C-alpha positions in Angstrom: -18.9 99.5 15.8 -17.5 102.8 17.5 -14.4 102.9 18.9 -14.8 103.4 22.8 -12.5 106.4 24.4 -12.2 106.7 27.9 -11.9 110.1 29.7 -10.4 110.4 32.8 -10.4 113.8 34.8 -11.6 115.2 38.2 -12.8 118.2 36.7 -16.2 117.8 35.5 -17.1 120.2 32.8 -13.7 119.0 31.1 -15.7 115.7 30.9 -18.7 116.8 29.8 -16.8 118.6 27.3 -15.0 116.2 25.7 -17.9 113.6 26.3 -20.3 116.3 23.9 -17.2 116.9 21.4 -16.4 112.5 20.9 -20.0 112.0 20.2 -20.1 114.2 17.8 -17.4 112.7 16.1 -18.9 109.3 16.3 -16.7 108.1 19.3 -18.5 106.0 22.1 -17.1 107.5 25.4 -17.2 106.7 29.6 -16.1 109.2 31.9 -14.2 108.7 34.9 -13.6 111.0 38.2 -10.1 109.5 39.7 -7.7 107.1 38.9 -9.9 104.3 40.8 -12.4 104.9 39.1 -10.5 104.4 35.6 -8.4 101.3 37.0 -12.3 99.6 37.4 -13.9 100.8 33.8 -10.9 99.1 32.4 -11.4 96.1 34.2 -15.2 95.5 32.7 -14.4 97.0 29.5 -12.8 96.8 26.3 -11.4 100.4 26.0 -9.9 101.8 22.4 -8.0 104.8 23.7 -7.5 106.8 27.0 -7.6 110.2 27.6 -5.7 110.8 31.0 -5.6 113.8 33.3 -2.5 113.9 35.4 -3.5 115.6 38.3 -6.2 112.9 39.6 -7.3 111.8 43.1 -6.8 109.1 44.9 -4.7 107.3 42.6 -3.1 110.1 40.2 -2.4 109.5 36.2 1.3 108.3 36.3 0.3 105.2 38.6 -3.0 104.6 35.9 -0.4 104.7 33.8 2.2 102.5 34.8 -0.5 100.0 35.5 -2.2 100.6 32.3 1.3 99.5 30.9 2.0 96.8 33.1 -1.2 94.5 32.1 -0.9 92.3 29.2 -4.6 93.2 28.4 -4.4 97.0 28.2 -0.7 97.5 27.9 -1.1 98.6 23.8 -4.2 101.2 24.4 -3.1 103.9 23.3 -2.8 106.7 25.6 -2.9 110.7 25.4 -1.8 112.4 28.7 -4.0 115.9 29.4 -0.5 118.4 31.4 -1.1 121.8 32.7 1.7 123.7 31.0 3.8 123.9 33.8 4.2 120.6 34.3 6.8 119.8 32.1 8.9 117.5 34.5 4.7 114.9 34.5 5.0 115.9 30.9 8.0 114.3 30.5 7.9 111.6 33.0 4.6 110.2 30.9 5.6 109.7 27.7 8.9 107.7 29.3 6.6 105.7 30.9 4.7 104.7 27.8 1.9 107.9 26.9 1.7 108.5 23.6 1.1 111.7 23.1 -0.1 114.6 25.1 -2.0 117.4 25.4 -1.6 121.0 27.1 -4.1 122.5 29.3 -5.9 124.5 28.4 -6.2 122.9 25.2 -7.9 123.0 21.5 -11.1 120.4 21.6 -10.4 120.4 17.8 -6.9 119.6 18.3 -7.7 116.6 21.3 -10.0 115.3 18.9 -7.3 115.3 15.8 -5.1 113.0 18.0 -7.2 110.7 19.2 -8.4 109.8 15.1 -4.4 109.8 14.9 -3.9 107.8 17.2 -6.8 105.5 16.5 -5.5 105.2 12.8 -2.6 103.3 13.6 -3.4 101.3 15.9 -5.8 99.9 13.7 -3.0 99.0 11.6 -2.0 95.4 11.7 0.7 95.3 9.2 0.5 94.5 5.5 2.0 90.4 5.3 2.6 88.1 7.7 6.4 87.8 7.2 8.3 88.4 9.9 11.4 90.9 10.6 14.4 88.9 12.4 17.5 90.9 13.4 20.1 89.3 16.0 18.0 87.7 18.6 14.7 89.5 18.0 11.8 89.0 16.2 9.4 91.0 15.3 5.9 89.6 13.7 3.5 91.7 11.7 1.0 89.9 11.9 0.5 89.3 15.6 1.7 92.8 16.3 4.6 91.7 18.6 8.2 92.0 19.3 10.4 88.6 20.7 14.2 89.4 22.2 15.2 85.5 22.8 11.6 84.2 22.8 10.4 86.4 25.5 7.9 89.2 24.4 8.3 92.8 24.9 5.2 94.6 26.3 5.7 97.7 23.6 3.4 100.9 23.2 1.9 101.1 20.0 4.5 104.2 19.2 7.5 101.9 20.9 6.3 99.1 18.2 6.4 101.9 15.3 9.6 103.1 15.9 11.0 100.0 16.1 9.1 98.3 13.2 9.7 101.4 10.9 13.4 100.9 11.8 13.9 97.3 11.0 12.0 97.4 7.9 14.5 99.7 6.4 17.9 98.2 8.6 21.1 100.0 7.8 18.7 103.7 6.4 19.4 106.6 9.2 15.9 108.4 10.2 16.2 111.7 11.6 14.0 112.8 14.1 11.5 114.8 12.0 11.2 112.2 9.9 10.3 109.2 12.7 7.7 112.4 14.4 6.4 112.5 10.5 6.1 108.6 9.6 5.3 107.5 13.1 3.3 110.3 14.9 1.5 111.2 11.3 1.6 115.0 9.8 -1.1 116.0 12.2 1.0 115.3 15.4 2.0 118.6 17.1 4.8 117.7 19.4 8.8 117.9 19.9 10.9 116.5 18.6 12.2 115.3 22.2 9.1 112.8 22.2 11.7 110.3 19.5 14.6 110.3 22.2 12.2 109.6 24.8 10.7 106.5 22.9 13.8 105.5 21.6 15.2 105.3 25.6 12.1 103.3 26.3 12.6 100.6 23.6 16.3 100.1 24.3 16.0 100.0 27.7 13.0 96.9 27.0 15.7 95.1 24.6 18.6 95.6 26.9 16.7 94.0 29.8 16.4 90.8 27.3 19.4 91.1 25.5 22.2 93.2 27.1 24.9 92.1 25.1 23.5 93.1 21.3 23.0 96.8 20.6 20.2 97.1 18.0 18.7 100.8 17.9 22.4 103.4 16.9 22.3 106.8 17.1 24.4 108.6 14.3 25.8 111.7 16.4 24.0 115.0 14.7 21.7 112.9 11.8 19.0 110.2 14.1 19.0 106.6 14.8 19.2 103.6 12.5 19.2 99.5 13.1 22.6 98.0 12.3 
């Protein structure tokens, strides 16, 4: 069965361009021209990935992203943001609230397709064993693909989960930003190393809400990050 991609943009020529190229790569594509329409589509369909423009009528892309991440049904769906070159603040904020990747307009359709394929490869991965990883009050279940603190599940995005799982599987080992980008985002990711910092900050915030007494991810100054 083909992966189902939701593309949200208020420019019809961009929608048609992306649709045409994704369908050439055997994806099923659903289009939405505004944020409200996108939310309705996600209520009625099982979506595997969202390509989301930030500048949308009715409900803007940032608000749509927040809604996606708040819902238990959609919180783990990979999201690629489409941003204008000058929208630096929106880009960083989008990553902070849970976007997995971003593409800057004007963009290469081949690059966008490569990023879609990379994210879907990683979202299809469900772990290699049924073992759990236990660190302090945190339990990572590789089979169920979830993380709980003191018995309460944390809603993580795909990339947040993969960063946390990688560090936890290699407790005590320090990974620098380039290594994390390569291992989690992959060689075909074209982003910047600060993407790692944004995701680490977001993971920490979610963990601290349930276990403020313990520090899980340690910053090794001038090097990178590790799980204690």
